C-alpha positions as CSV (number, residue, x, y, z in Angstrom):
1,M,242.5,-19.9,-45.4
2,S,242.8,-20.1,-41.0
3,N,244.0,-22.7,-39.6
4,I,242.5,-25.5,-38.6
5,V,242.3,-27.1,-35.1
6,L,241.9,-30.9,-34.6
7,I,240.2,-32.1,-31.1
8,G,239.6,-34.9,-29.5
9,M,240.1,-38.2,-27.5
10,P,243.8,-38.9,-27.2
11,G,243.7,-42.1,-30.0
12,C,241.1,-40.7,-31.8
13,G,243.4,-39.9,-34.8
14,K,244.1,-36.2,-34.6
15,S,247.6,-36.6,-34.8
16,T,247.9,-39.3,-37.9
17,V,244.9,-37.6,-39.6
18,G,246.6,-33.7,-39.3
19,V,249.7,-34.8,-41.0
20,L,247.5,-36.2,-44.0
21,L,245.5,-33.2,-44.0
22,A,248.1,-31.0,-44.2
23,K,249.9,-32.5,-46.7
24,A,246.6,-32.6,-48.8
25,L,245.7,-29.0,-48.1
26,G,249.1,-27.8,-49.0
27,M,249.1,-27.0,-45.1
28,S,251.5,-26.5,-42.4
29,F,251.2,-29.2,-39.7
30,V,252.1,-29.1,-35.9
31,D,251.1,-31.1,-33.3
32,T,251.2,-29.6,-29.8
33,D,251.9,-32.7,-27.6
34,V,255.3,-33.0,-29.7
35,V,256.4,-28.8,-29.5
36,L,255.0,-29.5,-25.6
37,Q,257.7,-32.3,-25.0
38,A,260.5,-30.3,-27.1
39,R,259.7,-27.6,-24.6
40,E,260.3,-29.4,-21.4
41,G,262.7,-31.6,-22.8
42,Q,260.5,-34.8,-22.1
43,K,258.1,-37.1,-22.9
44,L,254.3,-36.0,-21.5
45,Q,253.9,-39.3,-19.4
46,K,257.3,-38.8,-17.7
47,M,255.8,-35.2,-17.6
48,I,252.5,-35.6,-16.1
49,D,254.5,-38.1,-13.5
50,R,256.6,-35.6,-12.6
51,I,254.9,-32.2,-12.0
52,G,250.9,-33.6,-12.1
53,V,248.1,-33.3,-14.2
54,D,247.4,-29.3,-12.8
55,A,250.8,-28.3,-13.6
56,F,250.6,-30.2,-16.8
57,L,247.8,-28.6,-17.8
58,R,248.8,-25.5,-17.4
59,R,252.0,-26.0,-19.2
60,E,249.6,-27.6,-22.2
61,E,247.3,-24.5,-22.6
62,E,251.3,-22.2,-22.3
63,T,252.5,-23.9,-24.9
64,V,249.2,-23.7,-27.0
65,L,248.7,-20.0,-25.7
66,R,252.0,-19.6,-27.4
67,L,251.5,-20.9,-31.0
68,N,251.4,-18.0,-33.8
69,C,251.1,-20.5,-36.6
70,E,248.8,-19.6,-40.1
71,K,247.4,-21.7,-42.9
72,T,248.4,-24.8,-40.1
73,V,246.5,-28.2,-39.4
74,I,247.2,-28.1,-35.8
75,A,246.6,-31.4,-33.3
76,T,246.5,-30.9,-30.3
77,G,246.4,-32.8,-27.1
78,G,243.6,-34.8,-25.4
79,S,243.4,-32.3,-22.8
80,V,243.6,-28.4,-24.2
81,V,239.7,-28.3,-24.1
82,Y,240.4,-27.8,-20.6
83,G,242.6,-24.4,-20.7
84,A,239.8,-21.5,-21.2
85,R,242.3,-19.5,-23.0
86,A,244.1,-21.7,-24.9
87,M,240.7,-22.6,-26.9
88,A,239.9,-19.2,-26.8
89,H,243.1,-18.8,-28.8
90,L,242.8,-21.6,-31.1
91,H,239.5,-20.2,-32.0
92,A,240.6,-17.0,-32.9
93,H,243.2,-18.5,-35.6
94,G,241.1,-21.3,-36.8
95,K,238.6,-24.1,-37.1
96,V,238.0,-26.3,-34.2
97,I,236.8,-29.9,-35.3
98,Y,236.3,-32.5,-33.1
99,I,236.8,-36.4,-34.2
100,R,234.5,-38.0,-32.5
101,V,235.2,-41.6,-32.0
102,P,233.3,-43.9,-29.4
103,Y,234.4,-44.9,-26.4
104,Q,234.9,-48.6,-27.2
105,E,236.9,-47.8,-30.1
106,I,239.2,-45.4,-28.0
107,E,239.6,-47.9,-25.4
108,R,240.8,-50.5,-28.1
109,R,243.0,-47.7,-29.5
110,L,244.6,-46.8,-26.5
111,S,246.3,-50.2,-25.1
112,N,249.4,-48.5,-24.2
113,L,247.4,-45.8,-21.9
114,A,250.2,-46.5,-18.7
115,T,253.2,-44.7,-21.1
116,R,250.6,-42.7,-23.2
117,G,250.6,-39.6,-21.6
118,V,246.7,-39.1,-20.8
119,T,246.1,-36.8,-18.1
120,L,244.2,-39.7,-15.9
121,R,244.0,-38.2,-12.2
122,E,244.5,-40.8,-9.5
123,G,241.6,-43.2,-9.3
124,Q,240.3,-41.7,-12.6
125,T,239.3,-44.5,-15.1
126,L,239.5,-44.2,-19.1
127,R,235.7,-44.1,-19.2
128,N,235.5,-41.5,-16.5
129,L,237.8,-39.2,-18.6
130,Y,235.5,-39.8,-22.3
131,D,232.3,-39.2,-20.1
132,E,234.0,-35.7,-19.0
133,R,235.5,-34.6,-22.0
134,V,233.4,-34.9,-25.1
135,P,230.6,-32.3,-23.6
136,L,233.2,-30.2,-23.6
137,Y,234.5,-31.2,-27.0
138,E,231.1,-30.6,-28.3
139,A,230.8,-27.4,-26.5
140,Q,234.4,-26.1,-28.2
141,A,233.8,-27.9,-31.8
142,D,232.7,-25.4,-34.7
143,A,231.9,-28.9,-36.7
144,V,232.1,-32.3,-35.1
145,L,233.6,-35.1,-37.4
146,D,232.0,-38.7,-37.0
147,A,235.7,-41.3,-37.5
148,A,233.4,-44.2,-35.8
149,N,234.8,-47.6,-37.4
150,Q,236.3,-45.6,-40.7
151,D,240.2,-46.5,-41.6
152,I,242.3,-43.1,-41.9
153,E,241.6,-42.4,-45.4
154,R,237.6,-42.5,-44.9
155,T,238.0,-40.5,-42.1
156,L,240.6,-37.8,-43.8
157,G,237.7,-37.9,-47.0
158,K,235.0,-36.8,-44.9
159,L,237.3,-34.3,-42.7
160,V,238.1,-32.7,-47.0
161,R,234.6,-32.8,-47.3
162,L,233.2,-31.4,-43.9
163,L,235.7,-28.6,-44.4
164,G,234.5,-27.6,-48.4
165,E,230.5,-27.6,-46.5
166,M,232.5,-24.6,-44.1
167,G,234.8,-22.9,-46.6
168,D,238.1,-23.9,-45.7
169,A,238.9,-26.5,-48.6
């Protein structure tokens, strides 16, 4: 079984469902945000504030390019889709699943936007970011999981069924 790569907006549940999916399938789990934080010795938001969005995106891509995983569920940072080389690397070693959640639900879930480590450029709103990223997620996805108005258990069940249909679970 190849890797399973989860992409989507911050707050869509990549990390939470990823851990449970890995456990259910007997796979390893890695969260690229956690790997990046450990590598840099700093939380994401502090890093973004210190080096800026563009430098952060380069470091995120470098972190993903260094991944050498097999049979792993990989929860990516929401901005990974900006890195063409990172996405090519992830596609080469796994199936990419976009966890789609409507904007209103993302907005509700991200009450801690100022400290969350979201790559918002100066003057950019969460809505702008969402509208910019959705087409990128859709273009990169091998499959889309609609997780609107669902608890984590239902999302996990749908994801396991989707992977089964794809021949990966």
